[in-house]
Each structure stands twice: as C-alpha cells, then as structure tokens.
C-alpha positions as CSV (number, residue, x, y, z in Angstrom):
1,X,4.8,8.1,23.0
2,X,7.8,8.3,20.7
3,X,9.4,5.2,22.2
4,X,9.2,2.0,20.2
5,X,7.2,-0.7,22.0
6,X,7.6,-4.3,20.8
7,X,4.5,-6.0,19.2
8,X,3.9,-8.3,22.1
9,X,3.6,-5.3,24.5
10,X,1.4,-3.4,22.0
11,X,-0.9,-6.4,21.7
12,X,-1.1,-6.6,25.5
13,X,-2.0,-2.9,25.7
14,X,-4.6,-3.2,23.0
15,X,-6.1,-6.4,24.5
16,X,-6.7,-4.6,27.9
17,X,-9.8,-2.4,27.8
18,X,-8.1,0.1,30.1
19,X,-5.1,0.7,27.8
20,X,-6.7,-0.1,24.4
21,X,-6.9,3.5,23.2
22,X,-3.3,4.3,24.3
23,X,-2.1,1.1,22.7
24,X,-3.9,2.0,19.4
25,X,-2.3,5.4,19.4
26,X,1.1,3.9,20.0
27,X,0.4,1.4,17.2
28,X,-0.3,4.2,14.8
29,X,2.7,6.2,16.0
30,X,4.9,3.3,15.3
31,X,3.5,2.0,12.0
32,X,1.2,4.8,10.7
33,X,3.8,6.4,8.4
34,X,4.8,3.0,6.8
35,X,1.1,2.2,6.2
36,X,0.5,5.7,4.8
37,X,3.3,5.4,2.3
38,X,2.2,1.9,1.3
39,X,-1.3,3.3,0.7
40,X,0.1,6.4,-1.1
41,X,2.0,4.3,-3.6
42,X,-1.1,2.4,-4.4
43,X,-3.6,5.3,-4.7
44,X,-1.0,8.0,-5.5
45,X,-2.7,11.2,-4.5
46,X,-2.1,12.5,-0.9
47,X,-5.7,13.4,-0.2
48,X,-6.9,10.0,-1.3
49,X,-4.1,8.3,0.7
50,X,-5.2,10.1,3.8
51,X,-8.8,9.0,3.2
52,X,-7.8,5.4,2.8
53,X,-5.5,5.6,5.8
54,X,-8.4,6.9,7.9
55,X,-10.5,3.9,6.7
56,X,-7.6,1.6,7.4
57,X,-7.2,3.0,10.9
58,X,-10.8,2.6,11.7
59,X,-10.8,-1.0,10.5
60,X,-7.6,-1.8,12.4
61,X,-9.3,-0.4,15.6
62,X,-12.6,-2.2,15.0
63,X,-10.8,-5.6,14.3
64,X,-8.0,-5.5,16.8
65,X,-9.7,-8.3,18.8
66,X,-9.6,-10.5,15.7
67,X,-5.8,-10.3,15.4
68,X,-4.7,-13.9,16.2
69,X,-0.9,-13.6,15.9
70,X,-0.7,-15.9,12.9
71,X,1.5,-13.2,11.2
72,X,3.3,-10.1,12.5
73,X,1.2,-7.2,13.5
74,X,2.6,-5.1,10.7
75,X,1.7,-7.8,8.1
76,X,-1.9,-7.9,9.4
77,X,-2.2,-4.1,9.2
78,X,-0.6,-4.1,5.7
79,X,-3.3,-6.6,4.6
80,X,-6.0,-4.2,5.9
81,X,-4.3,-1.2,4.2
82,X,-3.9,-3.2,1.0
83,X,-7.6,-4.3,0.9
84,X,-8.8,-0.7,1.7
85,X,-6.5,0.7,-1.1
86,X,-7.8,-1.9,-3.6
87,X,-11.4,-1.1,-2.6
88,X,-10.7,2.6,-3.2
89,X,-9.1,1.9,-6.6
90,X,-12.1,-0.2,-7.6
91,X,-14.5,2.5,-6.6
92,X,-12.5,5.1,-8.6
93,X,-12.3,2.9,-11.7
94,X,-16.0,2.5,-11.8
95,X,-17.7,0.9,-14.7
96,X,-17.0,3.7,-17.1
97,X,-13.3,4.1,-16.8
98,X,-10.6,1.7,-18.1
99,X,-7.7,0.9,-15.8
100,X,-5.5,2.7,-18.3
101,X,-7.6,5.9,-17.9
102,X,-7.4,5.6,-14.1
103,X,-3.7,5.0,-14.2
104,X,-3.1,8.0,-16.5
105,X,-5.3,10.2,-14.3
106,X,-3.4,9.1,-11.2
107,X,-0.1,9.8,-12.9
108,X,-1.3,13.3,-14.0
109,X,-2.4,14.0,-10.4
110,X,1.0,12.9,-9.1
111,X,2.7,15.2,-11.6
112,X,0.6,18.2,-10.8
113,X,0.7,17.6,-7.1
114,X,4.5,17.6,-7.2
115,X,4.8,20.5,-9.6
116,X,7.1,18.5,-11.8
117,X,7.3,18.3,-15.5
118,X,5.5,15.1,-16.6
119,X,8.6,13.8,-18.4
120,X,10.6,13.9,-15.2
121,X,12.3,10.5,-14.6
122,X,10.5,9.8,-11.3
123,X,7.1,10.6,-12.9
124,X,7.9,8.4,-15.8
125,X,8.8,5.6,-13.4
126,X,5.5,6.2,-11.5
127,X,3.6,6.2,-14.8
128,X,5.2,2.9,-15.7
129,X,4.1,1.4,-12.3
130,X,0.6,2.8,-12.7
131,X,0.4,1.2,-16.2
132,X,0.7,-2.3,-14.6
133,X,-2.3,-4.5,-13.9
134,X,-3.4,-4.2,-10.3
135,X,-1.9,-7.5,-9.0
136,X,1.5,-6.8,-10.7
137,X,1.5,-3.3,-9.3
138,X,0.8,-4.5,-5.8
139,X,3.5,-7.2,-5.9
140,X,6.0,-4.7,-7.4
141,X,5.3,-2.0,-4.8
142,X,5.4,-4.2,-1.8
143,X,8.7,-5.9,-2.9
144,X,10.4,-2.8,-4.4
145,X,9.4,0.0,-2.0
146,X,8.6,-1.9,1.2
147,X,11.3,-4.5,0.7
148,X,9.0,-7.2,2.0
149,X,9.8,-10.9,1.5
150,X,7.5,-12.9,-0.7
151,X,6.3,-14.8,2.3
152,X,5.0,-11.6,4.0
153,X,3.5,-10.4,0.8
154,X,1.7,-13.7,0.5
155,X,0.3,-13.3,4.0
156,X,-0.9,-9.8,3.2
157,X,-2.4,-10.5,-0.2
158,X,-3.4,-14.1,0.2
159,X,-1.6,-14.9,-3.1
160,X,0.7,-17.9,-3.8
161,X,4.4,-17.1,-3.4
162,X,5.2,-18.3,-6.9
163,X,2.4,-16.2,-8.4
164,X,3.8,-13.1,-6.5
165,X,7.3,-13.8,-7.8
166,X,6.0,-14.1,-11.4
167,X,3.9,-10.9,-11.0
168,X,7.0,-9.1,-9.6
169,X,9.3,-10.2,-12.4
170,X,6.7,-9.5,-15.2
171,X,6.1,-6.1,-13.6
172,X,9.8,-5.3,-13.5
173,X,10.2,-6.3,-17.2
174,X,7.1,-4.2,-18.2
175,X,8.5,-1.2,-16.3
176,X,11.9,-1.6,-18.0
177,X,10.2,-1.8,-21.4
178,X,7.9,1.2,-20.6
179,X,10.9,3.3,-19.6
180,X,12.8,2.4,-22.8
181,X,9.7,3.2,-25.0
182,X,9.1,6.6,-23.3
183,X,12.6,7.8,-22.6
184,X,13.8,10.8,-24.5
C-alpha cells in the first residue's frame, strides 16, 4: 500500500462498500502524516496530536459518504483536522485558563518534550506562534508550514480570503516583534 493512488481512484475505492476499508487505509497512508503534522502544530504535544488525529480519522471515516468533491480530498480532510484541533484547544482552555496560560503551557510542554533549553531559537519561534490568537495562529500555520494557498485555507476554515491574508500578515508581524522582544 505504499503506492500513491490519485484522489479519484481513492474516492472510487471508498465509495464501494467492498473496498471502503482498503481505500480508507490507503487514504491515511497517503495523507495521514501531513494531517498529523498539521494537527501537531496546532496542539503541540505529540500525545495530544495523536488523540486528535484519532478523532480526525474516525470523523473522516464516518463522513466519507458526505464528501461531495467541492474541494480536494486533502482540503476536506484538513477542515476536519482543523475543526478537531480547535475543539481540543477549546476543551483544554476551559473556562479557568486564559489563552496566554494555555499557550505558555503548550510551549513548556514542547520544550520539555524535545529536551531543549527553553531559549532555543525554535522554541522561541514556537512560543511566538503560540502567543497568537487562535485565528491568526491557524492562518499562519497553514500558510507558513503547509504552504497552502489562501483559497485552500478559506475552504478549510470557512473564512474570507482577505481576512485570512490580514490574519497571516498580522501574525507574521507579531511573531517578528515577539522574537525581537525576547531575543538575547
């Protein structure tokens, strides 16, 4: 199952009850790693990303018959992964934690998980990203890490393209300022 199958063939496999499970396994083999890293950048911690990925996989499987082809298969799956990640973040934030506290906790988890000094440049960069409001962070991650065009991000998030561009540029400026303020 290491061979890449185009989306049309995958959709045909998934649509057929006799090949649905194999089609789903192939789908995850082809796109699972990309989805995992998208989720991981949003929720940060590996264990949490695995949990969100599992929920994402379950929702993809349950709703495969609802895929209408209005976007690419990957865009549709990114939307599910994004929604699951945002739900997880909202549950973690709870009513008693500010988003700053959650962001700092996630940055600390990232630093300890990687056994890296918290002042390391990559950790500082991640802390800057985590300090962003949710919508700016989402736009920045999808554009910077996933290199998705604004049109695809719009389909995934349901947000207006101009809003996404604004969120991305504000996020990039905030990250630059954060790095300037916190650099040694």
